[in-house]
N, CA and C of each residue as an Amber inpcrd file, in Angstrom:
protein
   264
  -4.8490000   9.6500000  -3.5620000  -3.8660000   8.7450000  -4.6500000
  -3.6350000   7.3780000  -4.7380000  -3.5600000   6.9310000  -5.3730000
  -4.5230000   5.0120000  -5.2470000  -3.4620000   4.2600000  -4.4560000
  -3.4860000   3.1820000  -4.2430000  -2.6460000   2.5340000  -3.2820000
  -2.6600000   1.0780000  -4.1770000  -0.7300000   0.7010000  -4.0530000
  -1.2940000  -0.6620000  -4.2280000  -1.1660000  -1.6010000  -2.7330000
  -1.8530000  -2.8120000  -2.8220000  -1.2430000  -3.4260000  -1.8230000
  -0.5680000  -4.2370000  -1.5860000   0.4510000  -4.2430000  -0.9610000
   1.3260000  -5.5610000  -1.4520000   1.7270000  -6.1170000   0.3480000
   1.5530000  -7.7510000  -0.1610000   1.4910000  -7.9390000   0.8950000
   2.8990000  -9.1030000   1.6760000   3.5540000  -9.4160000   2.0860000
   5.1750000 -10.0130000   2.1690000   4.4760000 -11.5150000   3.1220000
   4.2230000 -12.0110000   3.4380000   4.1570000 -13.2070000   3.8550000
   5.6040000 -14.2510000   4.3280000   6.1160000 -14.3350000   5.3590000
   7.0500000 -14.4930000   5.9630000   7.1560000 -15.4310000   7.1960000
   7.8760000 -16.0010000   7.6670000   7.8080000 -17.4680000   8.4670000
   8.9420000 -16.7140000   9.6510000   9.7490000 -15.5790000   9.0750000
  10.8010000 -14.9300000   9.8690000  11.9240000 -15.2020000  10.2920000
  12.0180000 -16.0770000   8.7240000  13.3350000 -16.7480000   8.3510000
  14.6420000 -15.8460000   8.1520000  15.7760000 -16.3380000   7.3130000
  16.5380000 -14.9830000   6.8710000  16.2470000 -14.8740000   5.6830000
  16.0150000 -15.6850000   4.3490000  15.4090000 -15.4220000   3.8080000
  14.1390000 -14.8410000   3.1830000  13.3870000 -14.6500000   4.3860000
  12.2250000 -14.1150000   4.5040000  12.4970000 -12.9450000   5.0910000
  13.9750000 -12.3070000   5.6490000  14.0690000 -10.9540000   5.7300000
  14.4060000 -10.3030000   4.5430000  15.4840000 -11.1610000   3.7950000
  15.9590000 -10.7970000   2.7840000  15.2090000  -9.9480000   1.7610000
  13.7640000 -10.6840000   2.1830000  12.7720000 -10.4390000   1.0100000
  12.0590000  -9.6700000   1.1580000  11.6700000  -9.2200000   2.6630000
  11.2270000  -7.8210000   3.5320000  11.9190000  -6.9520000   2.5540000
  13.3450000  -6.7240000   3.0270000  13.7230000  -5.6380000   2.3430000
  14.0640000  -5.0830000   1.4660000  14.2380000  -6.3100000   0.4390000
  13.8950000  -6.4500000  -1.2130000  12.2990000  -5.7230000  -1.5530000
  11.7540000  -5.6890000  -1.4320000   9.9060000  -5.3420000  -1.0590000
  10.0120000  -4.0480000  -1.1330000  10.9520000  -4.2010000   0.2910000
  10.9130000  -2.4500000   0.4630000  11.8140000  -1.2620000  -0.0760000
  12.9990000  -1.8890000  -0.3220000  14.2180000  -0.6800000  -1.4060000
  13.1270000  -1.1600000  -3.0130000  12.1400000  -1.8860000  -3.4210000
  11.3340000  -1.3730000  -4.8170000  10.6440000  -0.6730000  -4.6630000
  10.1740000  -0.8750000  -3.6100000   8.5600000  -0.4470000  -3.3310000
   8.6000000   1.6250000  -4.0970000   7.1620000   1.0260000  -4.5960000
   7.4690000   2.9110000  -5.5730000   6.2510000   3.9250000  -4.4000000
   6.2850000   4.5280000  -3.8540000   5.1380000   5.5640000  -3.5430000
   3.7720000   5.2920000  -2.9000000   4.0160000   4.5540000  -4.0650000
   2.3130000   4.1670000  -4.4060000   2.1840000   2.4260000  -3.0770000
   3.0670000   2.0470000  -3.0280000   2.6980000   0.7320000  -2.1470000
   2.6860000   1.2280000  -1.0300000   1.2960000   0.3070000  -0.5390000
   1.4560000  -0.2620000   0.8590000   1.6060000  -1.3120000   1.3070000
   2.7960000  -1.0260000   2.1350000   3.2380000  -2.7550000   2.0800000
   2.9440000  -3.2240000   4.1140000   2.9840000  -4.3540000   3.7960000
   1.6320000  -5.3270000   5.3000000   2.8520000  -6.6130000   5.5430000
   3.3640000  -6.7760000   5.9540000   4.3180000  -8.6360000   7.0740000
   3.6600000  -8.8370000   7.2940000   3.4800000  -9.8060000   7.0310000
   2.3840000 -10.8590000   7.3650000   2.7450000 -12.1900000   8.1080000
   2.8030000 -12.3700000   9.6240000   3.3830000 -13.4060000  10.1830000
   2.5680000 -14.6770000  10.1490000   3.5740000 -16.2360000   9.5390000
   2.8600000 -16.9800000   9.1350000   2.8380000 -17.8000000  10.0660000
   2.4400000 -17.0880000  10.7890000   2.6510000 -18.6420000  12.5000000
   1.5420000 -17.9830000  12.9540000   0.7880000 -16.8000000  12.6900000
  -0.3540000 -16.1090000  12.8070000  -1.1640000 -16.8610000  11.8920000
  -2.6170000 -17.8550000  13.2660000  -3.4790000 -18.7860000  12.1660000
  -4.4310000 -17.9820000  11.1760000  -4.9770000 -16.5350000  11.6110000
  -5.6160000 -16.0660000  10.6030000  -4.3810000 -15.4190000   9.2320000
  -3.3820000 -15.6810000   9.0680000  -2.7210000 -15.5870000   8.1530000
  -2.4540000 -16.4440000   7.5700000  -2.1170000 -17.5030000   8.4020000
  -1.8160000 -18.9980000   7.2250000  -3.0360000 -19.4090000   6.7530000
  -4.2140000 -19.2240000   7.1130000  -5.8050000 -18.8970000   6.5540000
  -5.8820000 -17.9610000   5.0670000  -4.8070000 -17.0660000   5.3930000
  -4.5440000 -16.5440000   4.2620000  -3.8150000 -16.5140000   2.9040000
  -3.0240000 -16.9010000   4.0510000  -2.0080000 -17.6980000   2.7320000
  -2.4520000 -18.7690000   1.5710000  -3.2820000 -19.9540000   2.7740000
  -3.9710000 -20.6950000   2.0330000  -5.1420000 -20.4660000   0.6810000
  -5.7680000 -19.4370000   1.0880000  -6.6120000 -18.5230000   0.1910000
  -6.0670000 -18.4190000  -0.8200000  -4.5500000 -17.7890000  -0.8850000
  -3.7080000 -17.4440000  -1.5540000  -3.6190000 -18.2750000  -2.8400000
  -3.3160000 -19.5050000  -2.0260000  -3.1260000 -20.8430000  -2.7440000
  -0.8040000 -20.9100000  -2.5350000  -0.8710000 -20.1850000  -1.3910000
   0.9190000 -19.8560000  -0.9450000   1.1120000 -21.0570000  -0.6330000
   2.3620000 -21.8530000  -0.9760000   2.4180000 -23.3760000  -0.7590000
   4.0320000 -23.1400000   0.0780000   4.8670000 -22.1580000  -0.2270000
   6.1490000 -21.9380000   0.8150000   6.0970000 -20.1010000   0.9850000
   7.4060000 -19.9680000   2.3310000   7.6680000 -19.3360000   2.1850000
   9.2470000 -18.6560000   2.1770000   9.0320000 -16.8490000   1.5700000
   8.5750000 -15.8720000   1.9820000   7.6580000 -15.9830000   0.5900000
   7.1440000 -15.1350000   0.7730000   5.5320000 -14.8320000  -0.4540000
   5.1840000 -14.0100000  -0.6950000   4.7630000 -12.6680000  -1.7450000
   4.3950000 -11.9800000  -1.6820000   3.0970000 -11.9250000  -2.5060000
   2.1920000 -11.1440000  -2.1560000   0.5820000 -11.1060000  -3.1120000
   0.4300000  -9.6050000  -3.0760000   0.0920000  -8.7620000  -4.3110000
  -0.1630000  -7.7630000  -5.3050000  -1.2980000  -7.4670000  -5.1860000
  -2.0790000  -6.3770000  -4.1110000  -3.3090000  -6.5730000  -4.8130000
  -4.1710000  -7.8950000  -4.9470000  -4.2120000  -8.7940000  -3.8580000
  -4.9740000  -9.3710000  -3.9930000  -4.0350000 -11.0480000  -4.5940000
  -3.4160000 -10.9320000  -5.5860000  -2.8400000 -11.8000000  -6.2250000
  -1.3820000 -12.3550000  -5.9580000  -0.8610000 -13.4700000  -5.9140000
   0.3450000 -13.7650000  -5.9380000   0.9730000 -13.5580000  -6.6540000
   1.9040000 -12.9440000  -6.4190000   3.3760000 -12.7860000  -7.6920000
   3.9310000 -14.2540000  -8.3570000   3.8170000 -13.7890000  -9.2710000
   4.0590000 -15.3760000 -10.4080000   5.2720000 -16.0840000  -9.6220000
   6.1600000 -15.0610000  -9.6410000   7.8680000 -16.0860000  -8.9940000
   7.1650000 -17.2320000  -7.2420000   6.2030000 -16.3250000  -7.1120000
   5.8960000 -17.1330000  -5.5070000   5.0580000 -18.1720000  -5.9360000
   4.2410000 -18.7710000  -7.1240000   3.2970000 -19.4930000  -7.3730000
   4.8880000 -20.9410000  -7.3800000   5.8880000 -20.5890000  -8.2350000
   6.6040000 -22.3750000  -8.3890000   7.7240000 -21.8040000  -7.4750000
   8.5310000 -20.6130000  -7.5990000   9.7980000 -20.6750000  -7.1290000
  10.0320000 -19.8660000  -6.0810000  11.1160000 -19.4850000  -5.5520000
  10.4090000 -17.7580000  -4.3670000  10.8980000 -16.7250000  -5.4390000
  10.8170000 -15.4230000  -4.6250000  10.7420000 -13.9510000  -4.9130000
  11.5170000 -13.6650000  -5.6480000  11.3200000 -13.3200000  -6.7800000
  12.5890000 -12.8040000  -7.5120000  12.3430000 -11.1780000  -7.7590000
  13.6070000 -10.1950000  -7.9790000  13.2250000  -8.9830000  -8.1480000
  13.0420000  -8.8990000  -9.9310000  12.9530000  -9.3830000 -10.6960000
  12.1070000  -9.7250000 -12.0170000  10.9320000  -9.5220000 -11.9430000
  10.9990000 -10.7680000 -11.0750000   9.3220000 -10.5430000 -11.4620000
   8.2280000  -9.6090000 -10.8500000   8.5710000  -9.4250000  -9.2160000
   8.6580000  -7.7350000  -8.6050000   8.4750000  -6.9330000  -9.6070000
   9.1960000  -6.6390000 -10.1150000   9.2370000  -5.2090000 -11.7310000
   8.0620000  -6.0990000 -12.2920000   7.9000000  -6.8850000 -12.8110000
   6.4600000  -7.0150000 -13.9970000   5.8690000  -7.4900000 -13.0370000
   5.6170000  -7.4740000 -11.7170000   3.9270000  -6.6800000 -11.5020000
   3.8420000  -5.9520000 -11.3900000   5.0080000  -5.1370000 -11.5840000
   4.8030000  -3.5520000 -10.9920000   5.2220000  -2.9270000 -10.2100000
   5.5760000  -3.5240000  -9.3100000   6.1300000  -3.0400000  -7.3250000
   6.7280000  -1.4880000  -7.7990000   7.7250000  -1.6560000  -8.5840000
   8.2850000  -0.2390000  -9.5070000   7.9780000   0.7010000  -9.4080000
   6.5690000   0.5490000 -10.3000000   6.4620000   1.4310000 -10.8150000
   4.9290000   2.3660000 -10.0050000   4.8370000   3.7970000  -9.5020000
   3.5870000   4.6500000  -8.6440000   2.0660000   4.1910000  -9.5110000
   1.3650000   4.3250000  -8.3010000   0.2250000   4.7010000  -9.8650000
  -0.3530000   5.5830000  -9.8800000  -1.2350000   6.1240000 -10.3180000
  -1.3630000   7.7530000 -10.5630000  -3.0320000   7.7180000  -9.9400000
């Protein structure tokens, strides 16, 4: 079965925790979720490469979710990114 790679970039704040919980609630069985700590220099470097400018942020399959490019994460944008749709 194919897997969807979901990365949640977190600074450990309450808003970040809410986002982690939202992603976990919405994720389909095909999702492989990783919560990444932005205090880790390697994670911070990866975040810069993806264009992340604020936390929390979410990347799905190596692409920053649209809502995370301007505002913060939203349930609608995560649905539009396919987070809740199983892969075949």
